C-alpha positions as CSV (number, residue, x, y, z in Angstrom):
1,M,97.5,125.7,82.6
2,P,100.6,123.6,83.0
3,G,99.9,119.9,82.9
4,F,101.6,116.5,83.0
5,K,100.3,113.0,82.1
6,F,101.7,109.7,83.3
7,P,101.5,106.6,81.1
8,N,98.8,105.2,83.4
9,G,96.6,108.2,82.7
10,V,97.2,110.1,86.0
11,T,97.3,113.8,85.3
12,V,98.9,116.5,87.3
13,E,98.0,120.2,86.9
14,L,99.2,123.4,88.5
15,I,96.6,126.1,89.0
16,K,96.7,129.5,90.7
17,G,93.9,130.2,93.1
18,D,92.1,129.4,96.3
19,I,92.1,125.7,97.3
20,T,88.8,126.1,99.0
21,E,87.2,126.7,95.6
22,V,88.8,123.7,93.8
23,E,86.5,120.9,92.7
24,A,88.2,117.7,93.8
25,D,87.2,114.7,95.8
26,A,89.6,115.7,98.5
27,I,91.6,118.9,99.3
28,V,94.7,118.6,101.3
29,N,95.1,120.9,104.3
30,A,98.5,122.0,105.4
31,A,97.9,121.2,109.1
32,N,99.7,121.2,112.4
33,S,99.9,118.1,114.5
34,Y,97.0,119.1,116.8
35,L,94.7,119.9,113.8
36,E,94.0,123.3,115.2
37,H,93.1,125.3,112.1
38,G,93.6,128.9,113.0
39,G,95.5,130.6,110.1
40,G,96.8,130.1,106.6
41,V,95.3,127.3,104.4
42,A,93.8,125.6,107.5
43,G,92.0,128.7,108.7
44,A,90.6,129.4,105.2
45,I,89.3,125.8,104.9
46,V,87.4,126.1,108.2
47,R,86.1,129.6,107.4
48,K,84.7,128.4,104.0
49,G,83.8,124.8,104.9
50,G,82.4,125.4,108.3
51,W,83.2,124.7,112.0
52,V,82.3,121.0,111.5
53,I,85.8,120.5,110.0
54,Q,87.5,121.9,113.2
55,E,85.1,119.8,115.4
56,E,85.9,116.6,113.5
57,S,89.6,117.4,113.6
58,R,89.5,117.8,117.4
59,E,87.6,114.5,117.7
60,W,90.3,112.8,115.5
61,V,93.1,114.1,117.9
62,R,91.1,113.0,121.0
63,K,90.7,109.5,119.5
64,Y,94.2,109.0,117.9
65,G,96.5,111.6,119.4
66,P,98.5,114.3,117.5
67,V,99.2,113.6,113.9
68,P,103.0,113.0,113.4
69,V,104.9,115.2,111.0
70,G,104.5,113.6,107.6
71,G,101.2,111.9,108.7
72,V,97.6,112.5,107.7
73,A,94.1,112.6,109.2
74,V,90.8,112.8,107.3
75,T,87.6,114.7,108.0
76,S,84.6,115.6,106.0
77,A,84.8,118.8,103.9
78,G,81.7,120.5,105.4
79,K,80.3,123.0,102.9
80,L,83.3,122.8,100.5
81,R,83.0,121.3,97.0
82,A,85.3,118.4,98.1
83,K,84.0,115.3,99.9
84,Y,87.0,115.1,102.3
85,V,89.8,117.2,103.7
86,I,93.0,115.3,104.1
87,H,95.0,117.1,106.8
88,A,98.7,116.6,106.1
89,V,101.2,117.7,108.6
90,G,104.3,119.1,106.9
91,P,107.6,119.9,108.5
92,R,108.3,123.2,110.2
93,C,111.5,124.2,108.4
94,G,114.4,124.6,110.7
95,I,112.7,122.4,113.3
96,E,111.9,119.1,111.4
97,P,113.7,117.8,108.3
98,I,112.1,119.2,105.1
99,E,112.3,115.6,103.7
100,K,109.2,114.9,105.9
101,L,107.3,116.8,103.3
102,D,107.7,113.7,101.0
103,D,105.9,111.7,103.7
104,A,103.0,114.2,103.9
105,V,102.5,114.1,100.1
106,T,102.9,110.3,99.8
107,N,100.6,109.6,102.7
108,S,98.0,112.1,101.3
109,L,98.0,110.3,97.9
110,R,97.8,106.9,99.6
111,K,94.9,108.0,101.8
112,A,93.1,109.3,98.7
113,E,93.7,105.9,97.0
114,E,92.5,104.0,100.1
115,L,89.3,106.1,100.0
116,G,88.8,105.3,96.3
117,L,88.9,109.0,95.3
118,T,89.6,110.1,91.8
119,S,91.0,113.6,92.4
120,I,93.0,115.4,95.0
121,A,94.2,119.0,95.4
122,F,97.3,120.0,97.3
123,P,98.4,123.5,98.5
124,A,102.1,124.4,98.8
125,I,102.5,122.4,102.1
126,S,104.9,123.9,104.7
127,T,105.6,127.1,102.7
128,G,103.4,129.4,104.9
129,I,104.0,129.8,108.6
130,F,106.1,126.6,108.6
131,G,108.7,128.6,106.6
132,C,109.9,126.2,103.9
133,P,111.2,127.8,100.7
134,Y,108.9,127.4,97.6
135,E,111.8,125.9,95.6
136,D,112.6,123.1,98.1
137,A,108.9,122.3,98.8
138,A,108.1,122.2,95.0
139,R,111.0,119.8,94.3
140,I,110.1,117.4,97.1
141,M,106.4,117.5,96.2
142,A,107.2,116.9,92.4
143,R,109.5,114.0,93.2
144,A,107.0,112.4,95.6
145,I,104.3,112.7,92.9
146,R,106.6,111.4,90.2
147,R,107.4,108.3,92.3
148,E,103.8,107.6,93.5
149,A,101.7,108.5,90.4
150,P,102.5,105.4,88.3
151,G,101.1,103.1,91.1
152,L,97.8,105.0,91.6
153,K,94.7,103.1,90.6
154,S,91.7,105.2,91.6
155,V,93.3,108.7,91.7
156,R,93.3,110.1,88.2
157,R,93.8,113.8,88.8
158,I,96.3,115.6,91.0
159,I,96.0,119.3,91.3
160,I,98.6,121.6,92.8
161,C,96.7,124.8,93.8
162,L,99.0,127.7,94.5
163,Y,98.1,131.0,96.1
164,G,99.9,133.9,94.5
165,D,102.2,134.5,91.6
166,E,105.5,133.8,93.3
167,A,104.4,130.3,94.5
168,F,102.9,129.5,91.1
169,N,105.9,130.6,89.1
170,V,108.4,128.7,91.3
171,F,106.3,125.5,91.4
172,N,105.7,125.8,87.6
173,R,109.4,126.0,86.9
174,V,110.3,123.2,89.3
175,F,107.5,120.8,88.1
176,N,108.5,121.5,84.5
177,D,112.0,120.5,85.4
178,E,111.1,117.5,87.5
179,L,108.3,116.1,85.4
180,R,109.4,117.2,81.9
181,E,109.1,113.8,80.4
182,Y,105.3,113.8,81.2
183,K,104.6,117.4,80.1
184,T,101.4,117.8,78.0
185,G,101.5,121.4,76.9
């Protein structure tokens, strides 16, 4: 499995699989602003983790309002292996600037740090129904991680969990290019 290690010990690994099966303190959900989890990664998280995740999401929106693009909200993870779900709102390509994906990744990492978590797993945010190309999303995610990882204190492990061969192959190539100086194998 492709891996990268920063001088401060933070590791980044790419895996192919189902994010609802990943063992991490938090998994990131590719969410919409209203935290309605009907399809894609969000739907899978609620199906596997339980309706409590949707209920907590609706409560969050009632309390704080819609999550802005690039912003995050946190709920429990229900029956998932994770402790938390960090709901990150990525951009809808062609509607919001794809650069907002950088904010979604950065804010997810900072929220994990604020919660004192040691591991976080990301999907390919904004590449599903939000329509962003794998190549662009991978480059933005890799650069955000490269910038943020050296400053992380509690987060030690960042997992990029990709569903399917095409996503995995594109992300693997882009991460190898963007993080080559930290490659471990």
